[in-house]
C-alpha beads as a LAMMPS data file, in Angstrom:
LAMMPS data file: protein, C-alpha beads

422 atoms
421 bonds

1 atom types
1 bond types

-500.0 500.0 xlo xhi
-500.0 500.0 ylo yhi
-500.0 500.0 zlo zhi

Masses

1 110.0

Atoms # bond

1 1 1 -292.026 -278.789 208.942
2 1 1 -294.414 -278.164 211.208
3 1 1 -297.314 -278.866 212.158
4 1 1 -300.124 -276.446 210.640
5 1 1 -297.411 -277.252 207.095
6 1 1 -297.857 -281.592 207.657
7 1 1 -302.021 -280.451 208.266
8 1 1 -302.416 -278.259 205.299
9 1 1 -300.504 -281.192 203.089
10 1 1 -302.728 -283.964 204.705
11 1 1 -305.978 -282.248 203.138
12 1 1 -304.421 -281.882 199.877
13 1 1 -303.190 -285.410 200.032
14 1 1 -307.225 -286.811 200.538
15 1 1 -307.583 -287.856 197.079
16 1 1 -304.309 -289.789 197.117
17 1 1 -305.650 -291.415 200.261
18 1 1 -309.049 -292.288 199.285
19 1 1 -307.378 -293.698 195.730
20 1 1 -305.162 -295.973 197.980
21 1 1 -308.452 -297.230 199.908
22 1 1 -310.001 -298.000 196.656
23 1 1 -307.022 -299.897 195.391
24 1 1 -306.469 -301.555 198.175
25 1 1 -310.447 -302.950 198.145
26 1 1 -310.131 -304.166 194.962
27 1 1 -307.522 -307.049 196.846
28 1 1 -309.372 -306.722 200.293
29 1 1 -312.843 -305.564 200.230
30 1 1 -313.063 -304.630 204.067
31 1 1 -311.114 -301.783 203.279
32 1 1 -314.015 -300.126 201.245
33 1 1 -316.173 -300.390 204.516
34 1 1 -316.714 -298.359 207.343
35 1 1 -315.181 -295.455 205.916
36 1 1 -317.043 -292.628 208.101
37 1 1 -314.909 -293.577 211.316
38 1 1 -311.740 -292.925 209.435
39 1 1 -313.438 -289.602 209.311
40 1 1 -314.875 -289.325 212.848
41 1 1 -318.326 -289.421 211.393
42 1 1 -320.920 -292.519 211.378
43 1 1 -319.001 -293.497 214.530
44 1 1 -320.188 -295.952 217.120
45 1 1 -321.969 -295.195 220.190
46 1 1 -320.136 -295.063 223.046
47 1 1 -319.190 -295.211 226.964
48 1 1 -317.331 -292.036 227.888
49 1 1 -314.635 -291.155 230.035
50 1 1 -312.353 -294.540 229.644
51 1 1 -308.878 -295.344 228.610
52 1 1 -307.873 -294.977 224.410
53 1 1 -305.701 -298.283 223.638
54 1 1 -304.115 -297.725 219.686
55 1 1 -302.836 -300.912 217.914
56 1 1 -302.496 -299.983 214.228
57 1 1 -302.845 -303.428 213.177
58 1 1 -302.523 -307.342 213.848
59 1 1 -299.276 -307.521 215.749
60 1 1 -299.831 -304.777 217.514
61 1 1 -303.097 -306.004 218.781
62 1 1 -301.565 -309.053 219.828
63 1 1 -298.979 -307.099 221.353
64 1 1 -301.243 -305.312 222.978
65 1 1 -303.896 -307.586 224.544
66 1 1 -302.028 -308.501 227.784
67 1 1 -301.503 -305.127 228.882
68 1 1 -305.554 -304.626 228.076
69 1 1 -306.407 -307.450 229.944
70 1 1 -304.959 -306.229 233.035
71 1 1 -306.175 -302.883 232.987
72 1 1 -310.079 -304.506 232.212
73 1 1 -308.732 -306.263 235.862
74 1 1 -306.959 -303.238 237.903
75 1 1 -310.132 -300.437 236.547
76 1 1 -313.128 -302.839 236.398
77 1 1 -315.560 -299.161 236.753
78 1 1 -313.623 -297.772 232.765
79 1 1 -314.514 -298.549 229.369
80 1 1 -311.700 -299.232 226.974
81 1 1 -311.656 -298.433 223.093
82 1 1 -309.315 -300.204 220.999
83 1 1 -308.130 -298.603 217.581
84 1 1 -306.588 -299.852 214.995
85 1 1 -306.027 -298.823 211.090
86 1 1 -306.632 -301.921 208.802
87 1 1 -309.453 -304.594 208.493
88 1 1 -307.245 -307.533 209.724
89 1 1 -306.217 -306.013 212.876
90 1 1 -309.748 -304.876 213.561
91 1 1 -310.837 -308.419 213.376
92 1 1 -308.201 -309.871 215.714
93 1 1 -309.327 -306.845 218.154
94 1 1 -313.243 -308.008 217.819
95 1 1 -312.278 -311.955 217.908
96 1 1 -309.845 -311.651 220.732
97 1 1 -312.289 -309.812 222.874
98 1 1 -315.234 -310.987 222.178
99 1 1 -317.011 -311.627 225.144
100 1 1 -316.192 -308.250 226.797
101 1 1 -318.290 -306.230 226.938
102 1 1 -316.131 -303.180 228.204
103 1 1 -314.459 -303.302 224.811
104 1 1 -315.104 -300.507 222.440
105 1 1 -314.083 -300.454 219.073
106 1 1 -313.452 -298.291 215.996
107 1 1 -310.746 -297.902 212.971
108 1 1 -308.961 -294.849 214.302
109 1 1 -309.661 -291.522 212.420
110 1 1 -307.249 -289.526 210.014
111 1 1 -304.340 -287.501 211.690
112 1 1 -306.600 -284.394 210.638
113 1 1 -307.532 -281.650 213.681
114 1 1 -311.169 -281.305 213.011
115 1 1 -310.757 -285.761 212.904
116 1 1 -308.729 -286.267 215.748
117 1 1 -311.180 -283.675 217.979
118 1 1 -314.596 -285.099 216.853
119 1 1 -313.361 -289.041 218.097
120 1 1 -311.896 -287.631 221.477
121 1 1 -315.114 -285.877 222.057
122 1 1 -316.794 -288.941 221.437
123 1 1 -314.937 -290.996 223.721
124 1 1 -313.729 -288.355 226.011
125 1 1 -310.921 -290.872 227.187
126 1 1 -309.122 -289.596 230.565
127 1 1 -305.483 -291.784 229.052
128 1 1 -304.344 -292.042 226.147
129 1 1 -302.034 -294.916 225.126
130 1 1 -300.455 -295.824 221.586
131 1 1 -298.818 -298.890 221.106
132 1 1 -294.739 -298.498 219.913
133 1 1 -294.620 -296.020 216.983
134 1 1 -298.063 -295.299 216.068
135 1 1 -297.070 -291.390 216.382
136 1 1 -300.078 -288.787 214.856
137 1 1 -298.888 -285.161 215.800
138 1 1 -302.193 -284.251 215.364
139 1 1 -304.091 -286.571 217.615
140 1 1 -301.433 -285.732 220.309
141 1 1 -302.285 -282.112 220.065
142 1 1 -306.007 -282.563 220.537
143 1 1 -305.200 -284.459 223.494
144 1 1 -303.186 -282.002 225.023
145 1 1 -305.394 -279.392 224.022
146 1 1 -308.178 -281.747 226.204
147 1 1 -305.268 -282.001 229.045
148 1 1 -305.801 -285.969 227.733
149 1 1 -302.181 -287.571 229.103
150 1 1 -300.646 -289.898 226.170
151 1 1 -298.146 -292.494 226.354
152 1 1 -296.430 -294.521 223.876
153 1 1 -296.268 -298.369 225.295
154 1 1 -293.457 -300.536 224.543
155 1 1 -291.840 -297.997 222.041
156 1 1 -289.340 -298.887 219.819
157 1 1 -287.055 -296.421 217.970
158 1 1 -284.373 -297.823 215.227
159 1 1 -281.602 -295.732 214.882
160 1 1 -283.445 -295.428 210.846
161 1 1 -286.502 -294.342 211.804
162 1 1 -284.748 -291.676 214.567
163 1 1 -283.193 -289.847 211.226
164 1 1 -286.400 -289.905 209.343
165 1 1 -287.817 -287.991 212.508
166 1 1 -284.774 -286.144 213.425
167 1 1 -285.808 -284.806 209.374
168 1 1 -289.245 -283.132 211.044
169 1 1 -287.964 -281.719 213.792
170 1 1 -290.411 -279.112 213.907
171 1 1 -293.109 -281.316 213.574
172 1 1 -291.852 -283.829 215.676
173 1 1 -290.249 -282.347 218.904
174 1 1 -293.153 -280.508 219.571
175 1 1 -295.156 -283.461 219.215
176 1 1 -292.626 -285.944 221.608
177 1 1 -292.841 -282.642 224.520
178 1 1 -296.727 -283.075 224.646
179 1 1 -296.481 -286.818 225.687
180 1 1 -296.666 -287.946 229.308
181 1 1 -294.795 -291.709 229.064
182 1 1 -292.564 -292.992 226.871
183 1 1 -291.909 -296.194 227.858
184 1 1 -289.411 -297.796 225.443
185 1 1 -287.844 -301.172 225.308
186 1 1 -284.543 -300.314 225.688
187 1 1 -281.972 -297.684 226.452
188 1 1 -280.898 -297.080 223.407
189 1 1 -284.244 -296.309 222.125
190 1 1 -284.446 -293.980 225.220
191 1 1 -281.566 -292.077 224.266
192 1 1 -283.190 -291.464 220.667
193 1 1 -286.399 -290.337 222.157
194 1 1 -284.595 -287.715 224.496
195 1 1 -282.342 -286.685 221.555
196 1 1 -285.311 -285.689 219.540
197 1 1 -286.881 -283.743 221.923
198 1 1 -289.131 -286.334 224.360
199 1 1 -289.338 -284.442 227.928
200 1 1 -286.187 -286.798 230.105
201 1 1 -288.408 -287.512 232.715
202 1 1 -291.422 -289.194 230.871
203 1 1 -288.816 -291.292 229.255
204 1 1 -288.609 -294.567 230.901
205 1 1 -287.094 -297.960 230.231
206 1 1 -289.311 -300.950 231.000
207 1 1 -288.732 -303.692 228.463
208 1 1 -290.331 -305.342 225.577
209 1 1 -294.108 -306.748 226.562
210 1 1 -293.761 -309.247 224.159
211 1 1 -291.148 -311.279 225.853
212 1 1 -294.486 -311.613 228.907
213 1 1 -296.482 -313.586 226.870
214 1 1 -298.567 -315.935 228.460
215 1 1 -299.021 -319.011 226.205
216 1 1 -302.770 -321.041 227.255
217 1 1 -301.856 -324.100 228.590
218 1 1 -304.017 -326.161 225.956
219 1 1 -302.262 -325.160 223.149
220 1 1 -299.486 -328.179 223.080
221 1 1 -302.025 -330.851 223.920
222 1 1 -304.533 -329.413 221.328
223 1 1 -301.384 -329.677 219.133
224 1 1 -300.124 -332.545 219.608
225 1 1 -303.722 -334.193 219.456
226 1 1 -303.473 -332.841 215.934
227 1 1 -300.553 -334.128 214.523
228 1 1 -301.582 -337.088 215.855
229 1 1 -305.015 -337.214 213.558
230 1 1 -302.726 -336.267 210.480
231 1 1 -300.559 -339.324 211.073
232 1 1 -297.470 -336.891 211.408
233 1 1 -296.352 -337.131 215.237
234 1 1 -292.540 -338.105 213.900
235 1 1 -292.917 -336.107 210.793
236 1 1 -290.570 -332.822 210.361
237 1 1 -293.166 -330.384 210.410
238 1 1 -291.442 -326.766 210.274
239 1 1 -293.432 -323.508 210.123
240 1 1 -292.508 -319.979 207.349
241 1 1 -294.506 -317.177 209.346
242 1 1 -295.988 -314.245 208.858
243 1 1 -293.852 -314.096 205.083
244 1 1 -294.672 -310.935 202.649
245 1 1 -294.076 -310.786 198.589
246 1 1 -291.139 -312.161 197.817
247 1 1 -290.358 -314.375 200.228
248 1 1 -292.895 -317.244 199.456
249 1 1 -290.730 -318.091 196.492
250 1 1 -287.715 -318.399 198.334
251 1 1 -289.369 -320.959 201.598
252 1 1 -290.763 -323.201 198.828
253 1 1 -287.466 -324.070 196.978
254 1 1 -285.700 -324.546 199.923
255 1 1 -288.730 -327.070 201.059
256 1 1 -287.875 -328.039 197.881
257 1 1 -284.177 -329.147 197.949
258 1 1 -285.242 -330.179 202.113
259 1 1 -287.297 -332.733 200.455
260 1 1 -284.684 -334.013 198.434
261 1 1 -283.526 -335.509 202.154
262 1 1 -286.371 -335.489 203.954
263 1 1 -289.229 -336.588 201.735
264 1 1 -292.401 -336.270 204.445
265 1 1 -291.435 -332.995 205.625
266 1 1 -293.884 -330.227 205.709
267 1 1 -294.398 -326.905 205.267
268 1 1 -297.102 -324.695 207.245
269 1 1 -296.821 -321.489 205.320
270 1 1 -298.332 -318.632 206.742
271 1 1 -298.305 -314.724 204.581
272 1 1 -298.462 -312.303 206.645
273 1 1 -301.898 -310.401 204.923
274 1 1 -304.843 -311.930 204.077
275 1 1 -305.292 -310.151 200.824
276 1 1 -302.792 -312.406 199.640
277 1 1 -303.567 -316.040 201.016
278 1 1 -305.052 -316.499 197.517
279 1 1 -301.968 -316.107 195.292
280 1 1 -299.958 -317.401 198.156
281 1 1 -302.210 -320.320 197.719
282 1 1 -302.077 -320.781 193.651
283 1 1 -298.254 -320.682 194.480
284 1 1 -297.998 -323.784 196.767
285 1 1 -300.899 -325.876 194.764
286 1 1 -298.517 -325.517 191.250
287 1 1 -295.281 -326.857 193.468
288 1 1 -296.695 -329.109 196.225
289 1 1 -299.363 -331.292 197.035
290 1 1 -301.131 -328.407 199.282
291 1 1 -304.300 -328.103 201.875
292 1 1 -305.466 -324.954 202.913
293 1 1 -306.207 -324.984 206.565
294 1 1 -309.196 -322.947 205.957
295 1 1 -310.481 -326.272 204.121
296 1 1 -311.021 -328.030 207.808
297 1 1 -308.876 -330.942 205.525
298 1 1 -307.127 -332.958 207.867
299 1 1 -303.372 -333.399 206.489
300 1 1 -302.773 -336.360 205.069
301 1 1 -298.953 -338.347 204.213
302 1 1 -298.743 -336.910 200.342
303 1 1 -299.315 -333.095 201.619
304 1 1 -296.412 -331.222 200.891
305 1 1 -297.143 -328.204 202.350
306 1 1 -300.184 -326.681 204.786
307 1 1 -301.602 -322.903 203.880
308 1 1 -302.551 -320.896 207.351
309 1 1 -304.959 -319.308 205.696
310 1 1 -306.575 -318.251 209.101
311 1 1 -306.912 -315.694 211.175
312 1 1 -305.912 -315.432 215.102
313 1 1 -304.335 -319.194 214.946
314 1 1 -300.858 -318.342 214.536
315 1 1 -299.663 -319.705 218.188
316 1 1 -301.536 -322.263 217.131
317 1 1 -299.678 -323.151 214.117
318 1 1 -295.954 -322.534 215.588
319 1 1 -297.193 -325.080 217.894
320 1 1 -297.932 -327.518 215.333
321 1 1 -294.580 -327.410 214.530
322 1 1 -290.516 -328.145 215.101
323 1 1 -288.663 -325.678 213.792
324 1 1 -289.588 -321.848 212.974
325 1 1 -288.621 -319.336 209.694
326 1 1 -290.146 -315.752 211.211
327 1 1 -290.801 -314.097 208.012
328 1 1 -290.592 -310.185 206.803
329 1 1 -286.949 -311.086 207.465
330 1 1 -286.171 -311.632 203.806
331 1 1 -287.163 -308.976 202.125
332 1 1 -286.193 -305.506 204.012
333 1 1 -289.314 -305.035 205.727
334 1 1 -287.606 -305.335 209.237
335 1 1 -288.796 -308.960 210.291
336 1 1 -291.787 -310.406 213.236
337 1 1 -292.002 -311.243 216.645
338 1 1 -289.542 -313.948 216.841
339 1 1 -290.376 -313.911 220.987
340 1 1 -293.562 -316.214 220.042
341 1 1 -291.432 -319.428 218.677
342 1 1 -289.129 -318.912 221.195
343 1 1 -291.578 -319.013 223.721
344 1 1 -293.326 -322.527 222.434
345 1 1 -289.627 -323.910 222.826
346 1 1 -289.086 -323.997 219.131
347 1 1 -285.525 -323.512 217.360
348 1 1 -286.147 -319.794 215.325
349 1 1 -284.788 -318.992 212.249
350 1 1 -284.815 -315.346 210.183
351 1 1 -283.560 -313.692 207.096
352 1 1 -280.728 -311.098 208.134
353 1 1 -283.446 -307.891 207.443
354 1 1 -284.514 -307.852 211.312
355 1 1 -283.899 -303.659 212.068
356 1 1 -287.576 -303.507 214.179
357 1 1 -286.258 -306.405 216.440
358 1 1 -282.277 -305.566 216.308
359 1 1 -281.667 -305.388 220.447
360 1 1 -284.493 -308.929 220.743
361 1 1 -282.543 -310.639 217.971
362 1 1 -279.186 -309.767 219.189
363 1 1 -280.361 -311.043 222.216
364 1 1 -281.906 -314.441 221.021
365 1 1 -278.530 -315.130 218.739
366 1 1 -275.680 -314.589 220.912
367 1 1 -278.347 -316.993 223.620
368 1 1 -277.729 -319.812 220.676
369 1 1 -281.557 -319.177 220.159
370 1 1 -281.426 -317.478 216.736
371 1 1 -279.857 -318.752 213.529
372 1 1 -280.087 -316.114 210.519
373 1 1 -280.334 -317.177 207.088
374 1 1 -279.590 -315.656 203.760
375 1 1 -281.161 -317.682 200.880
376 1 1 -282.715 -320.614 199.950
377 1 1 -280.011 -322.568 200.305
378 1 1 -279.613 -321.364 203.696
379 1 1 -283.170 -321.722 204.446
380 1 1 -282.830 -325.408 203.504
381 1 1 -279.382 -326.395 204.986
382 1 1 -280.252 -324.942 208.655
383 1 1 -283.585 -326.543 208.721
384 1 1 -282.011 -329.927 207.425
385 1 1 -279.615 -329.746 210.261
386 1 1 -282.203 -329.005 213.233
387 1 1 -283.856 -332.678 211.695
388 1 1 -281.243 -334.439 211.466
389 1 1 -279.745 -332.878 214.648
390 1 1 -282.099 -332.825 216.809
391 1 1 -280.156 -332.067 220.437
392 1 1 -279.307 -328.656 218.332
393 1 1 -282.676 -328.012 218.085
394 1 1 -284.073 -328.888 221.618
395 1 1 -281.089 -326.968 222.728
396 1 1 -281.798 -323.258 220.853
397 1 1 -285.016 -324.080 221.824
398 1 1 -284.404 -324.006 225.830
399 1 1 -282.076 -320.778 225.202
400 1 1 -284.714 -319.082 223.764
401 1 1 -287.409 -320.002 226.264
402 1 1 -284.742 -319.264 228.998
403 1 1 -284.763 -315.704 227.489
404 1 1 -288.035 -314.805 227.308
405 1 1 -288.628 -315.950 230.993
406 1 1 -285.561 -313.792 231.767
407 1 1 -286.679 -310.947 230.674
408 1 1 -290.092 -310.552 231.997
409 1 1 -291.569 -308.121 233.708
410 1 1 -292.124 -304.859 231.547
411 1 1 -295.786 -305.218 231.066
412 1 1 -295.953 -304.574 234.897
413 1 1 -293.080 -301.943 235.059
414 1 1 -295.568 -300.474 232.180
415 1 1 -298.828 -300.891 234.221
416 1 1 -297.195 -298.655 236.961
417 1 1 -296.446 -295.970 234.517
418 1 1 -299.793 -295.750 233.216
419 1 1 -301.198 -295.782 236.627
420 1 1 -299.228 -293.115 238.155
421 1 1 -301.171 -291.208 234.636
422 1 1 -304.627 -292.082 235.964

Bonds

1 1 1 2
2 1 2 3
3 1 3 4
4 1 4 5
5 1 5 6
6 1 6 7
7 1 7 8
8 1 8 9
9 1 9 10
10 1 10 11
11 1 11 12
12 1 12 13
13 1 13 14
14 1 14 15
15 1 15 16
16 1 16 17
17 1 17 18
18 1 18 19
19 1 19 20
20 1 20 21
21 1 21 22
22 1 22 23
23 1 23 24
24 1 24 25
25 1 25 26
26 1 26 27
27 1 27 28
28 1 28 29
29 1 29 30
30 1 30 31
31 1 31 32
32 1 32 33
33 1 33 34
34 1 34 35
35 1 35 36
36 1 36 37
37 1 37 38
38 1 38 39
39 1 39 40
40 1 40 41
41 1 41 42
42 1 42 43
43 1 43 44
44 1 44 45
45 1 45 46
46 1 46 47
47 1 47 48
48 1 48 49
49 1 49 50
50 1 50 51
51 1 51 52
52 1 52 53
53 1 53 54
54 1 54 55
55 1 55 56
56 1 56 57
57 1 57 58
58 1 58 59
59 1 59 60
60 1 60 61
61 1 61 62
62 1 62 63
63 1 63 64
64 1 64 65
65 1 65 66
66 1 66 67
67 1 67 68
68 1 68 69
69 1 69 70
70 1 70 71
71 1 71 72
72 1 72 73
73 1 73 74
74 1 74 75
75 1 75 76
76 1 76 77
77 1 77 78
78 1 78 79
79 1 79 80
80 1 80 81
81 1 81 82
82 1 82 83
83 1 83 84
84 1 84 85
85 1 85 86
86 1 86 87
87 1 87 88
88 1 88 89
89 1 89 90
90 1 90 91
91 1 91 92
92 1 92 93
93 1 93 94
94 1 94 95
95 1 95 96
96 1 96 97
97 1 97 98
98 1 98 99
99 1 99 100
100 1 100 101
101 1 101 102
102 1 102 103
103 1 103 104
104 1 104 105
105 1 105 106
106 1 106 107
107 1 107 108
108 1 108 109
109 1 109 110
110 1 110 111
111 1 111 112
112 1 112 113
113 1 113 114
114 1 114 115
115 1 115 116
116 1 116 117
117 1 117 118
118 1 118 119
119 1 119 120
120 1 120 121
121 1 121 122
122 1 122 123
123 1 123 124
124 1 124 125
125 1 125 126
126 1 126 127
127 1 127 128
128 1 128 129
129 1 129 130
130 1 130 131
131 1 131 132
132 1 132 133
133 1 133 134
134 1 134 135
135 1 135 136
136 1 136 137
137 1 137 138
138 1 138 139
139 1 139 140
140 1 140 141
141 1 141 142
142 1 142 143
143 1 143 144
144 1 144 145
145 1 145 146
146 1 146 147
147 1 147 148
148 1 148 149
149 1 149 150
150 1 150 151
151 1 151 152
152 1 152 153
153 1 153 154
154 1 154 155
155 1 155 156
156 1 156 157
157 1 157 158
158 1 158 159
159 1 159 160
160 1 160 161
161 1 161 162
162 1 162 163
163 1 163 164
164 1 164 165
165 1 165 166
166 1 166 167
167 1 167 168
168 1 168 169
169 1 169 170
170 1 170 171
171 1 171 172
172 1 172 173
173 1 173 174
174 1 174 175
175 1 175 176
176 1 176 177
177 1 177 178
178 1 178 179
179 1 179 180
180 1 180 181
181 1 181 182
182 1 182 183
183 1 183 184
184 1 184 185
185 1 185 186
186 1 186 187
187 1 187 188
188 1 188 189
189 1 189 190
190 1 190 191
191 1 191 192
192 1 192 193
193 1 193 194
194 1 194 195
195 1 195 196
196 1 196 197
197 1 197 198
198 1 198 199
199 1 199 200
200 1 200 201
201 1 201 202
202 1 202 203
203 1 203 204
204 1 204 205
205 1 205 206
206 1 206 207
207 1 207 208
208 1 208 209
209 1 209 210
210 1 210 211
211 1 211 212
212 1 212 213
213 1 213 214
214 1 214 215
215 1 215 216
216 1 216 217
217 1 217 218
218 1 218 219
219 1 219 220
220 1 220 221
221 1 221 222
222 1 222 223
223 1 223 224
224 1 224 225
225 1 225 226
226 1 226 227
227 1 227 228
228 1 228 229
229 1 229 230
230 1 230 231
231 1 231 232
232 1 232 233
233 1 233 234
234 1 234 235
235 1 235 236
236 1 236 237
237 1 237 238
238 1 238 239
239 1 239 240
240 1 240 241
241 1 241 242
242 1 242 243
243 1 243 244
244 1 244 245
245 1 245 246
246 1 246 247
247 1 247 248
248 1 248 249
249 1 249 250
250 1 250 251
251 1 251 252
252 1 252 253
253 1 253 254
254 1 254 255
255 1 255 256
256 1 256 257
257 1 257 258
258 1 258 259
259 1 259 260
260 1 260 261
261 1 261 262
262 1 262 263
263 1 263 264
264 1 264 265
265 1 265 266
266 1 266 267
267 1 267 268
268 1 268 269
269 1 269 270
270 1 270 271
271 1 271 272
272 1 272 273
273 1 273 274
274 1 274 275
275 1 275 276
276 1 276 277
277 1 277 278
278 1 278 279
279 1 279 280
280 1 280 281
281 1 281 282
282 1 282 283
283 1 283 284
284 1 284 285
285 1 285 286
286 1 286 287
287 1 287 288
288 1 288 289
289 1 289 290
290 1 290 291
291 1 291 292
292 1 292 293
293 1 293 294
294 1 294 295
295 1 295 296
296 1 296 297
297 1 297 298
298 1 298 299
299 1 299 300
300 1 300 301
301 1 301 302
302 1 302 303
303 1 303 304
304 1 304 305
305 1 305 306
306 1 306 307
307 1 307 308
308 1 308 309
309 1 309 310
310 1 310 311
311 1 311 312
312 1 312 313
313 1 313 314
314 1 314 315
315 1 315 316
316 1 316 317
317 1 317 318
318 1 318 319
319 1 319 320
320 1 320 321
321 1 321 322
322 1 322 323
323 1 323 324
324 1 324 325
325 1 325 326
326 1 326 327
327 1 327 328
328 1 328 329
329 1 329 330
330 1 330 331
331 1 331 332
332 1 332 333
333 1 333 334
334 1 334 335
335 1 335 336
336 1 336 337
337 1 337 338
338 1 338 339
339 1 339 340
340 1 340 341
341 1 341 342
342 1 342 343
343 1 343 344
344 1 344 345
345 1 345 346
346 1 346 347
347 1 347 348
348 1 348 349
349 1 349 350
350 1 350 351
351 1 351 352
352 1 352 353
353 1 353 354
354 1 354 355
355 1 355 356
356 1 356 357
357 1 357 358
358 1 358 359
359 1 359 360
360 1 360 361
361 1 361 362
362 1 362 363
363 1 363 364
364 1 364 365
365 1 365 366
366 1 366 367
367 1 367 368
368 1 368 369
369 1 369 370
370 1 370 371
371 1 371 372
372 1 372 373
373 1 373 374
374 1 374 375
375 1 375 376
376 1 376 377
377 1 377 378
378 1 378 379
379 1 379 380
380 1 380 381
381 1 381 382
382 1 382 383
383 1 383 384
384 1 384 385
385 1 385 386
386 1 386 387
387 1 387 388
388 1 388 389
389 1 389 390
390 1 390 391
391 1 391 392
392 1 392 393
393 1 393 394
394 1 394 395
395 1 395 396
396 1 396 397
397 1 397 398
398 1 398 399
399 1 399 400
400 1 400 401
401 1 401 402
402 1 402 403
403 1 403 404
404 1 404 405
405 1 405 406
406 1 406 407
407 1 407 408
408 1 408 409
409 1 409 410
410 1 410 411
411 1 411 412
412 1 412 413
413 1 413 414
414 1 414 415
415 1 415 416
416 1 416 417
417 1 417 418
418 1 418 419
419 1 419 420
420 1 420 421
421 1 421 422
């Protein structure tokens, strides 16, 4: 497939795109809003000539935040336009940069040549920065036509994804060859990008900027104070974060098994997607005394589950816990950021499906900071062991923090590469 055929198929698929938006809007009404932006129409007024950063959703937006703040500081004369694809990503961007007048935001238009061109003419960026693996052939081609350098930041490419790209070499090889910088996390990923057609001189191993996560110094004191309000300083508290459909039942089963041995244990359950909050709340309430974080109610001694149904609080919810399970890993979703709990010195548990974080997971596992489990029984046993052997939990947490600290510096290497393009 080449770009012409891809573009034709994209146009033919627009009715399906519209149907998907409609169906998603029934669960999450925000998908039915700002439709024009997705076709580069009704775009908000924006300053031209700055830096465009694309972060597809919440996870990429959070990962991009330190880079964006560093760019704001390094280039005080330039506006920064942040695009994303999801309402939750949009909410996170607006919340993170509400007080920064140089931040502009809209949805990324669909990857149609005329929409991509209209968007680029609207903001006229000096540099495009795409987070991780969100590659769109027409957007990249339209940048190349206008002489706008494109950088892929914090790039990830698993073996499975590389095989997928290779199947469409007629489309992906020219696209990768048009990129000015591909800042990858590991040497293995650099090799995959080069084999797929990226120019060797444009591929740099910078490491993962997720290691450069900075924790607000008030976060842990705030969490300790809230646990004292809950009268839960001595209660065992564990969190299951960024869970996907099919995982919540397993986690609640594990919690039930844990309560047989530690009747005062508290589970903080945080679904990944807000459209699932109500369904997961009903699932929890049917089995355990449950409080929703959004209600602002205090956890009581009889509360068994706190549902994390707020946005932008994940790090704080991690800070409330003693043990962390990171979701998207009991189902074949590829996992989520295991470094966030590690940065808080928490022992980290996950399921076996971590193909989005293979190298990082291997580093944590080899250091003794991460344990993988397969099912509810294994999860319950792992949490119970860490409650009953607090020194083991402390050792795991310390090992994870040491890995974080030893691998920092990727952000500075990435900024140096972007600086050369500017």
